[in-house]
C-alpha positions in Angstrom: 58.3 -81.4 -234.4 59.1 -79.3 -231.2 56.4 -78.1 -228.8 56.3 -74.6 -230.3 55.6 -75.8 -233.8 53.0 -78.3 -232.7 51.3 -75.7 -230.5 51.3 -73.2 -233.5 49.6 -75.9 -235.6 47.1 -76.6 -232.8 46.1 -72.9 -232.6 45.8 -72.8 -236.4 43.4 -75.7 -236.2 41.1 -74.0 -233.7 41.2 -70.7 -235.6 40.4 -72.3 -238.9 37.8 -74.6 -237.4 35.9 -72.2 -235.1 32.7 -72.6 -237.0 32.9 -76.4 -236.5 33.9 -76.3 -232.9 30.5 -76.8 -231.4 29.5 -79.8 -233.4 30.4 -82.4 -230.8 28.0 -80.8 -228.3 25.1 -81.3 -230.8 26.2 -84.8 -231.7 27.0 -86.3 -228.3 24.5 -86.4 -225.4 27.3 -87.1 -222.9 28.8 -83.7 -223.7 25.4 -81.9 -223.3 25.0 -83.7 -220.0 28.5 -82.7 -219.0 27.7 -79.1 -219.4 25.1 -79.5 -216.6 27.8 -80.7 -214.2 28.7 -77.0 -213.6 25.9 -76.9 -211.1 27.6 -79.7 -209.1 31.0 -78.1 -209.2 32.4 -75.4 -206.8 32.2 -72.5 -209.2 32.0 -69.3 -207.1 33.4 -65.8 -206.7 35.7 -64.3 -209.4 36.3 -67.0 -212.0 39.2 -67.3 -214.5 38.2 -69.5 -217.5 41.2 -70.7 -219.4 40.8 -71.7 -223.1 37.1 -70.6 -223.2 36.8 -71.6 -226.9 33.4 -70.6 -228.3 31.9 -70.1 -224.8 30.0 -73.3 -224.3 30.8 -73.1 -220.6 31.1 -69.4 -220.1 27.4 -68.5 -219.6 27.1 -71.3 -217.2 30.0 -70.1 -215.2 28.7 -66.5 -215.2 25.4 -67.7 -213.8 27.3 -68.9 -210.7 30.1 -66.4 -210.4 30.6 -62.8 -209.4 32.7 -62.2 -212.5 34.3 -64.3 -215.2 37.5 -63.5 -217.1 37.5 -65.8 -220.2 40.8 -66.2 -222.0 41.5 -67.8 -225.4 44.2 -67.4 -228.0 41.9 -67.7 -231.1 40.0 -64.5 -232.0 37.6 -66.5 -234.1 36.4 -68.6 -231.2 36.4 -65.6 -228.9 34.0 -63.8 -231.3 31.6 -66.7 -231.0 31.9 -66.8 -227.3 31.1 -63.1 -227.0 28.0 -63.6 -229.2 26.9 -66.5 -226.9 27.5 -64.6 -223.6 25.2 -61.8 -222.7 26.3 -61.3 -219.1 28.0 -58.0 -218.3 30.0 -59.7 -215.7 32.1 -61.5 -218.3 35.3 -60.0 -219.7 37.1 -61.7 -222.7 40.8 -61.7 -223.1 42.8 -62.8 -226.2 46.1 -64.3 -225.0 48.5 -67.2 -225.5 48.0 -69.3 -222.4 51.5 -70.5 -222.5 52.9 -67.0 -222.2 50.1 -65.0 -220.4 50.1 -64.5 -216.7 47.0 -63.4 -214.8 47.3 -59.9 -213.4 45.3 -60.8 -210.3 44.1 -63.8 -208.3 40.7 -65.6 -208.6 38.5 -67.7 -206.4 38.1 -70.3 -209.2 40.3 -71.2 -212.2 38.2 -73.3 -214.6 39.3 -75.1 -217.8 37.3 -77.6 -219.9 39.1 -79.8 -222.5 42.3 -77.8 -222.2 44.5 -79.8 -219.9 44.8 -82.5 -222.6 46.2 -79.9 -225.0 49.1 -79.0 -222.8 52.3 -80.9 -223.7 53.6 -83.1 -220.9 56.9 -81.1 -220.6 54.8 -77.9 -220.0 52.5 -79.4 -217.4 54.5 -78.4 -214.3 54.7 -74.7 -215.5 51.0 -74.8 -216.3 50.0 -76.0 -212.8 52.3 -73.4 -211.3 50.5 -70.7 -213.3 47.1 -72.0 -212.1 48.3 -72.1 -208.5 49.6 -68.5 -208.8 46.2 -67.4 -210.2 44.3 -68.7 -207.2 43.3 -66.6 -204.2 43.7 -68.1 -200.7 41.1 -70.9 -200.5 40.6 -71.0 -204.2 40.2 -74.1 -206.3 41.0 -75.3 -209.8 38.0 -76.9 -211.5 38.5 -78.9 -214.7 36.8 -81.2 -217.2 38.6 -83.3 -219.8 38.7 -86.4 -221.9 39.9 -89.6 -220.3 41.7 -92.6 -222.0 38.4 -94.0 -223.5 38.2 -90.9 -225.8 41.1 -92.4 -227.8 38.4 -94.4 -229.7 37.2 -91.1 -231.3 40.7 -89.8 -232.2 43.2 -90.5 -234.9 46.3 -91.0 -232.9 49.7 -90.4 -234.5 52.5 -92.8 -233.6 56.1 -92.0 -233.1 55.5 -88.5 -231.7 57.4 -87.4 -228.6 54.3 -85.5 -227.6 50.9 -87.4 -227.6 49.4 -86.1 -230.9 46.2 -86.6 -232.9 45.3 -85.7 -236.4 42.2 -83.5 -236.8 40.4 -82.8 -240.2 38.3 -79.8 -241.1 35.5 -79.4 -243.7 37.9 -77.7 -246.1 40.0 -80.9 -246.2 42.9 -79.4 -244.2 44.6 -81.6 -241.7 46.1 -80.4 -238.4 48.2 -82.0 -235.7 46.9 -81.3 -232.2 48.3 -82.2 -228.8 46.0 -84.7 -227.0 47.2 -86.1 -223.7 44.4 -88.5 -222.5 45.1 -88.4 -218.8 44.2 -91.4 -216.7 42.4 -90.0 -213.6 44.3 -92.1 -211.2 47.7 -91.2 -212.6 46.7 -87.5 -212.8 45.6 -87.7 -209.1 48.9 -89.3 -208.2 51.0 -86.7 -210.1 49.2 -83.7 -208.7 49.3 -85.1 -205.1 53.1 -85.5 -205.5 53.3 -81.8 -206.4 51.4 -81.0 -203.2 47.9 -80.4 -204.6 44.8 -81.7 -202.9 42.8 -83.3 -205.7 39.5 -85.1 -206.3 38.8 -86.5 -209.8 35.5 -88.1 -210.8 35.8 -90.4 -213.8 32.8 -90.5 -216.1 32.2 -92.6 -219.3 34.8 -90.9 -221.6 35.6 -87.9 -219.5 36.3 -86.7 -216.0 35.8 -83.7 -213.7 38.3 -82.6 -211.2 38.6 -80.2 -208.3 42.1 -79.3 -207.0 43.5 -77.1 -204.3 47.1 -75.9 -204.6 50.0 -76.4 -202.3 49.6 -74.0 -199.3 53.0 -72.3 -200.0 51.7 -71.0 -203.4 48.7 -69.0 -202.2 
């Protein structure tokens, strides 16, 4: 399966499962605690949130930001995010993050549990897009699953792209990209690309703050 087909199946999973999206936040204390880390992260100014999903993070970003532009490809999750977010400073955009390019620059680019859904071959282009979206002095702030999260996933072998199988209540099964980045390796790779990065490992997750190469801002 090529990247395009796998990403289409990934999007179909999130569209079909929008109503089930928030369950992990009710089941796992670690995730609820993780939401509070926004207060400890450098969220400020005009914020671009990539893959906002159902908006678990969006109101928390809005409380610290001048404005938030929240982007997602699934209209079903965007509808839930709009219902959850009352702030007039938030604007929602439906777009394919692998094709969309921000029309302006932002002080903060934030993404939670999105980096792991980017196929490895598309990571350089993704980070270039993030860098191009940042204003001078801006930062990328991100949250994601680490390798320990593999215990909660059904990993599929013999796939050129790290892939897991996800099941929905209707019995449907969907393949989803899931790259469980090791914080040390991710730090090394971003540093090699000229980023200044700090990653804080947690139990099954990590938070990261990264500043792009000077030539890109």
